[in-house]
KOLVOFI-394702 format. One record per atom (N, C-alpha, C): residue in three letters; x, z, y; atom name. Coordinates in nm, 2 decimals, padded with zeros to 4 digits. Example, Ala and Ser with C-alpha at 12.3 -4.5 7.8 and 13.67 -1.06 7.14 Angstrom:
BEGIN
- ALA, 01.32, 00.78, -00.57, N
- ALA, 01.23, 00.78, -00.45, CA
- ALA, 01.32, 00.78, -00.33, C
- SER, 01.28, 00.71, -00.22, N
- SER, 01.37, 00.71, -00.11, CA
- SER, 01.29, 00.79, 00.00, C
// end
This chain:
BEGIN
- UNK, -01.40, 01.45, 03.88, N
- UNK, -01.37, 01.37, 03.83, CA
- UNK, -01.42, 01.30, 03.69, C
- UNK, -01.55, 01.34, 03.65, N
- UNK, -01.61, 01.33, 03.57, CA
- UNK, -01.59, 01.41, 03.42, C
- UNK, -01.66, 01.35, 03.31, N
- UNK, -01.69, 01.42, 03.19, CA
- UNK, -01.60, 01.30, 03.13, C
- UNK, -01.54, 01.33, 03.02, N
- UNK, -01.49, 01.19, 02.92, CA
- UNK, -01.58, 01.09, 02.92, C
- UNK, -01.69, 01.13, 02.90, N
- UNK, -01.81, 01.03, 02.88, CA
- UNK, -01.82, 00.92, 02.98, C
- UNK, -01.79, 00.99, 03.11, N
- UNK, -01.84, 00.90, 03.22, CA
- UNK, -01.70, 00.81, 03.20, C
- UNK, -01.52, 00.84, 03.16, N
- UNK, -01.46, 00.82, 03.21, CA
- UNK, -01.44, 00.68, 03.10, C
- UNK, -01.46, 00.74, 02.97, N
- UNK, -01.50, 00.59, 02.84, CA
- UNK, -01.58, 00.50, 02.92, C
- UNK, -01.72, 00.51, 02.98, N
- UNK, -01.78, 00.43, 03.03, CA
- UNK, -01.71, 00.34, 03.14, C
- UNK, -01.62, 00.39, 03.23, N
- UNK, -01.56, 00.33, 03.31, CA
- UNK, -01.46, 00.22, 03.27, C
- UNK, -01.36, 00.33, 03.16, N
- UNK, -01.28, 00.26, 03.09, CA
- UNK, -01.34, 00.12, 03.02, C
- UNK, -01.44, 00.11, 02.93, N
- UNK, -01.50, 00.01, 02.87, CA
- UNK, -01.54, -00.08, 02.95, C
- UNK, -01.60, -00.08, 03.08, N
- UNK, -01.62, -00.17, 03.19, CA
- UNK, -01.49, -00.23, 03.24, C
- UNK, -01.36, -00.19, 03.19, N
- UNK, -01.25, -00.26, 03.27, CA
- UNK, -01.20, -00.21, 03.37, C
- UNK, -01.22, -00.06, 03.45, N
- UNK, -01.17, 00.04, 03.53, CA
- UNK, -01.03, 00.06, 03.48, C
- UNK, -00.96, 00.01, 03.56, N
- UNK, -00.80, 00.01, 03.58, CA
- UNK, -00.78, 00.17, 03.62, C
- UNK, -00.87, 00.25, 03.72, N
- UNK, -00.84, 00.33, 03.77, CA
- UNK, -00.87, 00.44, 03.66, C
- UNK, -00.97, 00.39, 03.58, N
- UNK, -01.02, 00.50, 03.43, CA
- UNK, -00.86, 00.51, 03.35, C
- UNK, -00.79, 00.43, 03.35, N
- UNK, -00.72, 00.42, 03.25, CA
- UNK, -00.61, 00.52, 03.32, C
- UNK, -00.58, 00.55, 03.45, N
- UNK, -00.52, 00.63, 03.49, CA
- UNK, -00.53, 00.78, 03.47, C
- UNK, -00.67, 00.78, 03.50, N
- UNK, -00.73, 00.90, 03.50, CA
- UNK, -00.75, 00.95, 03.33, C
- UNK, -00.77, 00.86, 03.26, N
- UNK, -00.72, 00.94, 03.09, CA
- UNK, -00.58, 00.98, 03.10, C
- UNK, -00.50, 00.89, 03.12, N
- UNK, -00.33, 00.93, 03.09, CA
- UNK, -00.33, 01.02, 03.19, C
- UNK, -00.38, 01.06, 03.32, N
- UNK, -00.37, 01.22, 03.39, CA
- UNK, -00.42, 01.34, 03.32, C
- UNK, -00.49, 01.31, 03.23, N
- UNK, -00.61, 01.39, 03.17, CA
- UNK, -00.54, 01.43, 03.06, C
- UNK, -00.49, 01.30, 02.96, N
- UNK, -00.46, 01.35, 02.82, CA
- UNK, -00.28, 01.31, 02.79, C
- UNK, -00.21, 01.25, 02.88, N
- UNK, -00.10, 01.23, 02.86, CA
- UNK, -00.01, 01.28, 02.81, C
- UNK, -00.01, 01.41, 02.84, N
- UNK, 00.08, 01.53, 02.83, CA
- UNK, 00.06, 01.55, 02.66, C
- UNK, -00.09, 01.55, 02.62, N
- UNK, -00.11, 01.58, 02.48, CA
- UNK, -00.06, 01.48, 02.37, C
- UNK, -00.06, 01.34, 02.44, N
- UNK, -00.01, 01.28, 02.36, CA
- UNK, 00.12, 01.25, 02.36, C
- UNK, 00.19, 01.28, 02.44, N
- UNK, 00.38, 01.27, 02.44, CA
- UNK, 00.42, 01.41, 02.40, C
- UNK, 00.33, 01.51, 02.37, N
- UNK, 00.32, 01.63, 02.26, CA
- UNK, 00.34, 01.61, 02.12, C
- UNK, 00.21, 01.53, 02.08, N
- UNK, 00.26, 01.48, 01.98, CA
- UNK, 00.34, 01.38, 01.92, C
- UNK, 00.36, 01.29, 02.02, N
- UNK, 00.46, 01.23, 01.99, CA
- UNK, 00.60, 01.23, 01.94, C
- UNK, 00.63, 01.36, 02.05, N
- UNK, 00.80, 01.42, 02.06, CA
- UNK, 00.75, 01.52, 01.94, C
- UNK, 00.68, 01.57, 01.88, N
- UNK, 00.66, 01.65, 01.76, CA
- UNK, 00.69, 01.56, 01.65, C
- UNK, 00.65, 01.43, 01.67, N
- UNK, 00.64, 01.36, 01.51, CA
- UNK, 00.79, 01.30, 01.53, C
- UNK, 00.84, 01.24, 01.63, N
- UNK, 00.94, 01.18, 01.65, CA
- UNK, 01.11, 01.23, 01.66, C
- UNK, 01.07, 01.38, 01.72, N
- UNK, 01.14, 01.46, 01.76, CA
- UNK, 01.27, 01.42, 01.89, C
- UNK, 01.22, 01.31, 01.93, N
- UNK, 01.28, 01.31, 02.07, CA
- UNK, 01.26, 01.19, 02.18, C
- UNK, 01.25, 01.28, 02.29, N
- UNK, 01.19, 01.23, 02.44, CA
- UNK, 01.17, 01.14, 02.44, C
- UNK, 01.28, 01.04, 02.44, N
- UNK, 01.27, 00.88, 02.47, CA
- UNK, 01.18, 00.79, 02.39, C
- UNK, 01.20, 00.85, 02.28, N
- UNK, 01.10, 00.76, 02.18, CA
- UNK, 00.96, 00.81, 02.19, C
- UNK, 00.96, 00.93, 02.23, N
- UNK, 00.75, 00.99, 02.29, CA
- UNK, 00.74, 00.92, 02.36, C
- UNK, 00.87, 00.92, 02.49, N
- UNK, 00.79, 00.88, 02.62, CA
- UNK, 00.74, 00.68, 02.58, C
- UNK, 00.81, 00.61, 02.50, N
- UNK, 00.74, 00.51, 02.50, CA
- UNK, 00.67, 00.47, 02.39, C
- UNK, 00.64, 00.59, 02.27, N
- UNK, 00.48, 00.56, 02.20, CA
- UNK, 00.42, 00.62, 02.30, C
- UNK, 00.41, 00.70, 02.39, N
- UNK, 00.31, 00.76, 02.49, CA
- UNK, 00.24, 00.62, 02.57, C
- UNK, 00.38, 00.52, 02.64, N
- UNK, 00.33, 00.45, 02.70, CA
- UNK, 00.26, 00.32, 02.63, C
- UNK, 00.29, 00.28, 02.48, N
- UNK, 00.25, 00.18, 02.40, CA
- UNK, 00.08, 00.24, 02.39, C
- UNK, 00.07, 00.36, 02.37, N
- UNK, -00.06, 00.42, 02.29, CA
- UNK, -00.13, 00.42, 02.44, C
- UNK, -00.13, 00.38, 02.52, N
- UNK, -00.22, 00.40, 02.68, CA
- UNK, -00.26, 00.27, 02.67, C
- UNK, -00.12, 00.14, 02.67, N
- UNK, -00.17, -00.02, 02.66, CA
- UNK, -00.22, -00.01, 02.56, C
- UNK, -00.23, 00.03, 02.43, N
- UNK, -00.31, 00.00, 02.33, CA
- UNK, -00.47, 00.06, 02.36, C
- UNK, -00.47, 00.20, 02.38, N
- UNK, -00.64, 00.25, 02.43, CA
- UNK, -00.68, 00.13, 02.55, C
- UNK, -00.64, 00.08, 02.65, N
- UNK, -00.66, -00.03, 02.74, CA
- UNK, -00.70, -00.14, 02.66, C
- UNK, -00.67, -00.19, 02.58, N
- UNK, -00.64, -00.35, 02.49, CA
- UNK, -00.77, -00.30, 02.39, C
- UNK, -00.77, -00.21, 02.36, N
- UNK, -00.89, -00.18, 02.27, CA
- UNK, -00.99, -00.09, 02.33, C
- UNK, -00.98, -00.07, 02.45, N
- UNK, -01.10, 00.04, 02.50, CA
- UNK, -01.23, -00.04, 02.45, C
- UNK, -01.31, -00.15, 02.41, N
- UNK, -01.42, -00.14, 02.38, CA
- UNK, -01.45, -00.05, 02.23, C
- UNK, -01.34, -00.06, 02.18, N
- UNK, -01.32, 00.04, 02.01, CA
- UNK, -01.40, 00.16, 02.02, C
- UNK, -01.35, 00.24, 02.16, N
- UNK, -01.40, 00.37, 02.21, CA
- UNK, -01.58, 00.42, 02.18, C
- UNK, -01.62, 00.48, 02.10, N
- UNK, -01.70, 00.54, 02.04, CA
- UNK, -01.75, 00.70, 02.07, C
- UNK, -01.79, 00.75, 02.18, N
- UNK, -01.82, 00.89, 02.19, CA
- UNK, -01.90, 00.98, 02.10, C
- UNK, -01.91, 00.93, 02.03, N
- UNK, -02.06, 00.96, 01.95, CA
- UNK, -01.97, 00.96, 01.82, C
- UNK, -01.80, 00.90, 01.79, N
- UNK, -01.74, 00.91, 01.70, CA
- UNK, -01.65, 01.01, 01.70, C
- UNK, -01.58, 01.03, 01.84, N
- UNK, -01.56, 01.13, 01.84, CA
- UNK, -01.50, 01.12, 02.01, C
- UNK, -01.39, 01.27, 02.04, N
- UNK, -01.35, 01.24, 02.16, CA
- UNK, -01.24, 01.17, 02.24, C
- UNK, -01.22, 01.16, 02.32, N
- UNK, -01.17, 01.06, 02.41, CA
- UNK, -00.98, 01.10, 02.35, C
- UNK, -00.95, 01.23, 02.36, N
- UNK, -00.81, 01.31, 02.34, CA
- UNK, -00.83, 01.26, 02.16, C
- UNK, -00.90, 01.27, 02.08, N
- UNK, -00.88, 01.24, 01.96, CA
- UNK, -00.86, 01.13, 01.92, C
- UNK, -00.91, 01.03, 02.04, N
- UNK, -00.93, 00.87, 01.94, CA
- UNK, -00.76, 00.84, 02.06, C
- UNK, -00.73, 00.90, 02.17, N
- UNK, -00.62, 00.86, 02.20, CA
- UNK, -00.47, 00.95, 02.11, C
- UNK, -00.53, 01.07, 02.04, N
- UNK, -00.41, 01.11, 01.94, CA
- UNK, -00.41, 01.01, 01.79, C
- UNK, -00.47, 00.99, 01.78, N
- UNK, -00.50, 00.87, 01.67, CA
- UNK, -00.40, 00.75, 01.68, C
- UNK, -00.46, 00.72, 01.83, N
- UNK, -00.36, 00.57, 01.85, CA
- UNK, -00.21, 00.62, 01.85, C
- UNK, -00.19, 00.73, 01.87, N
- UNK, -00.07, 00.75, 01.95, CA
- UNK, -00.01, 00.76, 01.80, C
- UNK, -00.08, 00.87, 01.70, N
- UNK, -00.01, 00.90, 01.59, CA
- UNK, 00.07, 00.76, 01.50, C
- UNK, -00.05, 00.65, 01.50, N
- UNK, -00.03, 00.54, 01.47, CA
- UNK, 00.10, 00.46, 01.53, C
- UNK, 00.07, 00.45, 01.60, N
- UNK, 00.21, 00.46, 01.72, CA
- UNK, 00.34, 00.50, 01.65, C
- UNK, 00.33, 00.64, 01.65, N
- UNK, 00.46, 00.72, 01.63, CA
- UNK, 00.51, 00.72, 01.47, C
- UNK, 00.39, 00.68, 01.41, N
- UNK, 00.45, 00.64, 01.25, CA
- UNK, 00.50, 00.53, 01.21, C
- UNK, 00.43, 00.43, 01.30, N
- UNK, 00.54, 00.23, 01.30, CA
- UNK, 00.66, 00.27, 01.40, C
- UNK, 00.73, 00.36, 01.50, N
- UNK, 00.80, 00.37, 01.50, CA
- UNK, 00.91, 00.42, 01.44, C
- UNK, 00.85, 00.56, 01.32, N
- UNK, 00.94, 00.65, 01.21, CA
- UNK, 00.96, 00.50, 01.13, C
- UNK, 00.88, 00.41, 01.10, N
- UNK, 00.89, 00.34, 01.00, CA
- UNK, 01.00, 00.21, 01.03, C
- UNK, 00.95, 00.19, 01.14, N
- UNK, 01.05, 00.08, 01.19, CA
- UNK, 01.20, 00.12, 01.18, C
- UNK, 01.23, 00.27, 01.24, N
- UNK, 01.35, 00.35, 01.20, CA
- UNK, 01.40, 00.32, 01.07, C
- UNK, 01.34, 00.38, 01.01, N
- UNK, 01.38, 00.41, 00.88, CA
- UNK, 01.40, 00.28, 00.80, C
- UNK, 01.31, 00.15, 00.85, N
- UNK, 01.34, 00.01, 00.86, CA
- UNK, 01.47, -00.03, 00.86, C
- UNK, 01.51, -00.01, 00.99, N
- UNK, 01.63, -00.02, 01.08, CA
- UNK, 01.79, 00.02, 00.98, C
- UNK, 01.72, 00.17, 00.95, N
- UNK, 01.85, 00.24, 00.89, CA
- UNK, 01.87, 00.16, 00.74, C
- UNK, 01.79, 00.12, 00.66, N
- UNK, 01.81, 00.11, 00.53, CA
- UNK, 01.87, -00.04, 00.55, C
- UNK, 01.81, -00.12, 00.65, N
- UNK, 01.90, -00.23, 00.65, CA
- UNK, 02.10, -00.26, 00.69, C
- UNK, 02.06, -00.16, 00.83, N
- UNK, 02.23, -00.10, 00.87, CA
- UNK, 02.29, -00.05, 00.67, C
- UNK, 02.23, 00.02, 00.58, N
- UNK, 02.28, 00.05, 00.45, CA
- UNK, 02.30, -00.06, 00.39, C
- UNK, 02.22, -00.15, 00.40, N
- UNK, 02.24, -00.27, 00.32, CA
- UNK, 02.38, -00.34, 00.36, C
- UNK, 02.36, -00.35, 00.47, N
- UNK, 02.48, -00.41, 00.52, CA
- UNK, 02.61, -00.36, 00.51, C
- UNK, 02.59, -00.24, 00.55, N
- UNK, 02.73, -00.16, 00.52, CA
- UNK, 02.79, -00.18, 00.36, C
- UNK, 02.66, -00.18, 00.26, N
- UNK, 02.70, -00.18, 00.14, CA
- UNK, 02.76, -00.30, 00.08, C
- UNK, 02.71, -00.42, 00.17, N
- UNK, 02.76, -00.54, 00.13, CA
- UNK, 02.92, -00.60, 00.14, C
- UNK, 02.95, -00.48, 00.29, N
- UNK, 03.10, -00.50, 00.30, CA
- UNK, 03.21, -00.41, 00.24, C
- UNK, 03.11, -00.30, 00.25, N
- UNK, 03.17, -00.19, 00.18, CA
- UNK, 03.22, -00.28, 00.01, C
- UNK, 03.39, -00.22, -00.02, N
- UNK, 03.44, -00.30, -00.16, CA
- UNK, 03.37, -00.20, -00.26, C
- UNK, 03.32, -00.33, -00.38, N
- UNK, 03.25, -00.27, -00.46, CA
- UNK, 03.30, -00.11, -00.55, C
- UNK, 03.13, -00.02, -00.59, N
- UNK, 03.18, 00.06, -00.63, CA
- UNK, 03.21, 00.06, -00.77, C
- UNK, 03.32, 00.14, -00.82, N
- UNK, 03.32, 00.15, -00.94, CA
- UNK, 03.27, 00.23, -01.04, C
- UNK, 03.17, 00.25, -00.94, N
- UNK, 03.12, 00.39, -01.02, CA
- UNK, 02.99, 00.36, -01.10, C
- UNK, 02.96, 00.17, -01.05, N
- UNK, 02.83, 00.12, -01.06, CA
- UNK, 02.82, 00.04, -01.21, C
- UNK, 02.81, 00.12, -01.33, N
- UNK, 02.78, 00.12, -01.42, CA
- UNK, 02.64, 00.10, -01.47, C
- UNK, 02.62, 00.01, -01.62, N
- UNK, 02.48, 00.00, -01.64, CA
- UNK, 02.43, 00.10, -01.65, C
- UNK, 02.48, 00.24, -01.71, N
- UNK, 02.39, 00.40, -01.72, CA
- UNK, 02.36, 00.40, -01.60, C
- UNK, 02.44, 00.40, -01.47, N
- UNK, 02.38, 00.42, -01.36, CA
- UNK, 02.26, 00.31, -01.29, C
- UNK, 02.23, 00.18, -01.36, N
- UNK, 02.14, 00.09, -01.35, CA
- UNK, 01.99, 00.15, -01.42, C
- UNK, 02.07, 00.22, -01.52, N
- UNK, 01.94, 00.24, -01.64, CA
- UNK, 01.91, 00.35, -01.56, C
- UNK, 01.94, 00.46, -01.51, N
- UNK, 01.89, 00.55, -01.45, CA
- UNK, 01.80, 00.56, -01.30, C
- UNK, 01.89, 00.39, -01.26, N
- UNK, 01.78, 00.41, -01.15, CA
- UNK, 01.66, 00.38, -01.19, C
- UNK, 01.62, 00.28, -01.27, N
- UNK, 01.55, 00.20, -01.35, CA
- UNK, 01.43, 00.29, -01.43, C
- UNK, 01.47, 00.41, -01.46, N
- UNK, 01.40, 00.52, -01.49, CA
- UNK, 01.37, 00.61, -01.37, C
- UNK, 01.44, 00.62, -01.29, N
- UNK, 01.34, 00.70, -01.22, CA
- UNK, 01.26, 00.61, -01.14, C
- UNK, 01.27, 00.48, -01.13, N
- UNK, 01.15, 00.40, -01.03, CA
- UNK, 01.00, 00.42, -01.14, C
- UNK, 01.04, 00.37, -01.26, N
- UNK, 00.96, 00.39, -01.35, CA
- UNK, 00.88, 00.54, -01.36, C
- UNK, 00.90, 00.63, -01.32, N
- UNK, 00.85, 00.77, -01.35, CA
- UNK, 00.80, 00.75, -01.23, C
- UNK, 00.87, 00.72, -01.07, N
- UNK, 00.80, 00.75, -01.00, CA
- UNK, 00.63, 00.67, -00.98, C
- UNK, 00.65, 00.56, -01.00, N
- UNK, 00.51, 00.48, -00.99, CA
- UNK, 00.40, 00.53, -01.13, C
- UNK, 00.45, 00.61, -01.23, N
- UNK, 00.34, 00.72, -01.30, CA
- UNK, 00.28, 00.82, -01.22, C
- UNK, 00.37, 00.87, -01.13, N
- UNK, 00.33, 00.98, -01.05, CA
- UNK, 00.14, 00.95, -00.98, C
- UNK, 00.12, 01.07, -00.94, N
- UNK, 00.01, 01.06, -00.83, CA
- UNK, 00.02, 00.97, -00.74, C
- UNK, -00.07, 00.90, -00.66, N
- UNK, -00.01, 00.86, -00.54, CA
- UNK, 00.06, 00.92, -00.45, C
- UNK, -00.02, 01.08, -00.42, N
- UNK, 00.01, 01.11, -00.28, CA
- UNK, 00.16, 01.17, -00.31, C
- UNK, 00.20, 01.24, -00.48, N
- UNK, 00.32, 01.26, -00.50, CA
- UNK, 00.40, 01.17, -00.50, C
- UNK, 00.38, 01.02, -00.55, N
- UNK, 00.45, 00.92, -00.53, CA
- UNK, 00.48, 00.91, -00.36, C
- UNK, 00.41, 00.94, -00.32, N
- UNK, 00.42, 00.85, -00.19, CA
- UNK, 00.50, 00.97, -00.08, C
- UNK, 00.50, 01.07, -00.10, N
- UNK, 00.52, 01.21, -00.06, CA
- UNK, 00.72, 01.17, -00.06, C
- UNK, 00.73, 01.17, -00.22, N
- UNK, 00.89, 01.16, -00.24, CA
- UNK, 00.94, 01.03, -00.19, C
- UNK, 00.85, 00.93, -00.21, N
- UNK, 00.93, 00.82, -00.15, CA
- UNK, 00.95, 00.82, 00.02, C
- UNK, 00.89, 00.88, 00.09, N
- UNK, 00.90, 00.89, 00.25, CA
- UNK, 01.03, 00.95, 00.26, C
- UNK, 01.05, 01.11, 00.15, N
- UNK, 01.17, 01.19, 00.15, CA
- UNK, 01.27, 01.12, 00.16, C
- UNK, 01.26, 01.03, 00.01, N
- UNK, 01.42, 01.01, -00.04, CA
- UNK, 01.44, 00.86, -00.06, C
- UNK, 01.32, 00.79, 00.01, N
- UNK, 01.40, 00.66, 00.07, CA
- UNK, 01.38, 00.62, 00.19, C
- UNK, 01.27, 00.66, 00.27, N
- UNK, 01.29, 00.66, 00.38, CA
- UNK, 01.38, 00.79, 00.48, C
- UNK, 01.40, 00.88, 00.42, N
- UNK, 01.49, 00.99, 00.44, CA
- UNK, 01.41, 01.03, 00.57, C
- UNK, 01.31, 01.10, 00.57, N
- UNK, 01.18, 01.16, 00.65, CA
- UNK, 01.19, 01.32, 00.62, C
- UNK, 01.21, 01.40, 00.72, N
- UNK, 01.19, 01.55, 00.70, CA
- UNK, 01.07, 01.54, 00.66, C
- UNK, 01.03, 01.69, 00.56, N
- UNK, 00.93, 01.69, 00.57, CA
- UNK, 00.79, 01.74, 00.67, C
- UNK, 00.82, 01.83, 00.80, N
- UNK, 00.71, 01.79, 00.89, CA
- UNK, 00.67, 01.64, 00.95, C
- UNK, 00.83, 01.55, 00.93, N
- UNK, 00.74, 01.41, 00.93, CA
- UNK, 00.68, 01.36, 00.82, C
- UNK, 00.66, 01.38, 00.72, N
- UNK, 00.59, 01.34, 00.62, CA
- UNK, 00.45, 01.38, 00.63, C
- UNK, 00.46, 01.50, 00.68, N
- UNK, 00.34, 01.56, 00.71, CA
- UNK, 00.26, 01.49, 00.82, C
- UNK, 00.32, 01.45, 00.94, N
- UNK, 00.29, 01.41, 01.05, CA
- UNK, 00.24, 01.23, 01.01, C
- UNK, 00.36, 01.18, 00.96, N
- UNK, 00.29, 01.04, 00.88, CA
- UNK, 00.18, 01.06, 00.80, C
- UNK, 00.14, 01.11, 00.70, N
- UNK, 00.07, 01.16, 00.58, CA
- UNK, -00.08, 01.16, 00.67, C
- UNK, -00.08, 01.28, 00.76, N
- UNK, -00.17, 01.37, 00.83, CA
- UNK, -00.17, 01.49, 00.72, C
- UNK, -00.11, 01.51, 00.60, N
- UNK, -00.15, 01.62, 00.52, CA
- UNK, -00.08, 01.76, 00.55, C
- UNK, -00.11, 01.87, 00.54, N
- UNK, -00.08, 01.98, 00.58, CA
- UNK, 00.09, 02.00, 00.53, C
- UNK, 00.14, 02.05, 00.60, N
- UNK, 00.32, 02.04, 00.55, CA
- UNK, 00.32, 02.12, 00.42, C
- UNK, 00.23, 02.22, 00.38, N
- UNK, 00.27, 02.28, 00.26, CA
- UNK, 00.18, 02.20, 00.20, C
- UNK, 00.13, 02.12, 00.15, N
- UNK, 00.08, 02.01, 00.06, CA
- UNK, 00.14, 01.90, 00.08, C
- UNK, 00.24, 01.87, 00.19, N
- UNK, 00.39, 01.78, 00.16, CA
- UNK, 00.47, 01.83, 00.06, C
- UNK, 00.53, 01.98, 00.08, N
- UNK, 00.64, 02.03, 00.03, CA
- UNK, 00.56, 02.05, -00.18, C
- UNK, 00.44, 02.09, -00.12, N
- UNK, 00.40, 02.13, -00.31, CA
- UNK, 00.39, 01.99, -00.37, C
- UNK, 00.37, 01.90, -00.30, N
- UNK, 00.39, 01.71, -00.38, CA
- UNK, 00.51, 01.73, -00.40, C
- UNK, 00.58, 01.74, -00.31, N
- UNK, 00.78, 01.71, -00.37, CA
- UNK, 00.79, 01.79, -00.48, C
- UNK, 00.80, 01.92, -00.45, N
- UNK, 00.81, 02.00, -00.52, CA
- UNK, 00.75, 01.98, -00.69, C
- UNK, 00.63, 01.97, -00.72, N
- UNK, 00.58, 01.91, -00.85, CA
- UNK, 00.63, 01.79, -00.88, C
- UNK, 00.62, 01.70, -00.77, N
- UNK, 00.67, 01.55, -00.81, CA
- UNK, 00.81, 01.61, -00.89, C
- UNK, 00.90, 01.64, -00.82, N
- UNK, 01.02, 01.62, -00.83, CA
- UNK, 01.03, 01.72, -00.98, C
- UNK, 00.97, 01.82, -01.00, N
- UNK, 00.95, 01.86, -01.13, CA
- UNK, 00.94, 01.81, -01.25, C
- UNK, 00.80, 01.69, -01.26, N
- UNK, 00.74, 01.61, -01.34, CA
- UNK, 00.88, 01.52, -01.35, C
- UNK, 00.97, 01.48, -01.25, N
- UNK, 01.07, 01.39, -01.27, CA
- UNK, 01.20, 01.41, -01.34, C
- UNK, 01.21, 01.56, -01.30, N
- UNK, 01.32, 01.66, -01.41, CA
- UNK, 01.28, 01.67, -01.52, C
- UNK, 01.20, 01.67, -01.57, N
- UNK, 01.13, 01.73, -01.73, CA
- UNK, 01.16, 01.57, -01.78, C
- UNK, 01.12, 01.46, -01.75, N
- UNK, 01.06, 01.34, -01.80, CA
- UNK, 01.30, 01.35, -01.76, C
- UNK, 01.37, 01.34, -01.73, N
- UNK, 01.52, 01.32, -01.72, CA
- UNK, 01.55, 01.42, -01.84, C
- UNK, 01.51, 01.54, -01.85, N
- UNK, 01.56, 01.63, -01.92, CA
- UNK, 01.53, 01.57, -02.07, C
- UNK, 01.39, 01.51, -02.12, N
- UNK, 01.35, 01.50, -02.24, CA
- UNK, 01.44, 01.36, -02.25, C
- UNK, 01.46, 01.24, -02.16, N
- UNK, 01.51, 01.14, -02.18, CA
- UNK, 01.67, 01.19, -02.23, C
- UNK, 01.72, 01.23, -02.14, N
- UNK, 01.86, 01.24, -02.18, CA
- UNK, 01.89, 01.36, -02.32, C
- UNK, 01.77, 01.43, -02.36, N
- UNK, 01.78, 01.50, -02.51, CA
- UNK, 01.78, 01.38, -02.60, C
- UNK, 01.70, 01.27, -02.57, N
- UNK, 01.62, 01.15, -02.68, CA
- UNK, 01.75, 01.06, -02.65, C
- UNK, 01.82, 01.04, -02.60, N
- UNK, 01.98, 00.94, -02.56, CA
- UNK, 02.09, 01.00, -02.56, C
- UNK, 02.10, 01.12, -02.52, N
- UNK, 02.26, 01.19, -02.47, CA
- UNK, 02.22, 01.17, -02.35, C
- UNK, 02.33, 01.25, -02.29, N
- UNK, 02.35, 01.24, -02.17, CA
- UNK, 02.42, 01.13, -02.11, C
- UNK, 02.33, 01.10, -01.98, N
- UNK, 02.34, 00.99, -01.92, CA
- UNK, 02.49, 01.00, -01.85, C
- UNK, 02.56, 01.08, -01.78, N
- UNK, 02.64, 01.12, -01.77, CA
- UNK, 02.80, 01.13, -01.88, C
- UNK, 02.79, 01.11, -02.01, N
- UNK, 02.84, 01.16, -02.07, CA
- UNK, 02.90, 01.00, -02.16, C
- UNK, 02.85, 00.87, -02.08, N
- UNK, 02.89, 00.73, -02.16, CA
- UNK, 02.77, 00.67, -02.21, C
- UNK, 02.82, 00.57, -02.25, N
- UNK, 02.69, 00.45, -02.31, CA
- UNK, 02.59, 00.55, -02.37, C
- UNK, 02.48, 00.55, -02.37, N
- UNK, 02.40, 00.56, -02.45, CA
- UNK, 02.39, 00.57, -02.62, C
- UNK, 02.39, 00.66, -02.71, N
- UNK, 02.41, 00.59, -02.86, CA
- UNK, 02.27, 00.54, -02.91, C
- UNK, 02.15, 00.53, -02.83, N
- UNK, 02.04, 00.46, -02.82, CA
- UNK, 02.07, 00.34, -02.82, C
- UNK, 02.19, 00.26, -02.76, N
- UNK, 02.18, 00.12, -02.76, CA
- UNK, 02.23, 00.08, -02.87, C
// end
């Protein structure tokens, strides 16, 4: 079969059999990663196929001096799985927006709730980038902690720490703001 270096050379030269050999050699690892990230076999199979199509299209970008073929393929797979997760989250947001447009107006949408959302958005903007990103992925994109770890490349424990610390900062700010202007749930703010 030959080494990955020989395989890479054949692949860069446009040898379609080399692509098949790369798939036979590394396809199961790519599929495993995709399935771990996406949690579903059908999407993982699609990402695996897209990964090898992208590898073929970008075969001249593989440099054995910078890493292994498996590492290169897993990097492509990870990006394709993240694209799939983002696309699914976008689709879900669009669906929710459409549902909200069709739903009767919510009587609970008060000026206080609008202010609350603005305060949260402002405070999110003040968090360190990694904390803000993990909170956005968790709450706006509705990703699980393992999915956030896969998307960001951070260890799972780091993701959990960022979310816990970010929530603590938001909670402290909320308590300070609530103490300064009265409880948001108690009605209009006395500061207005």
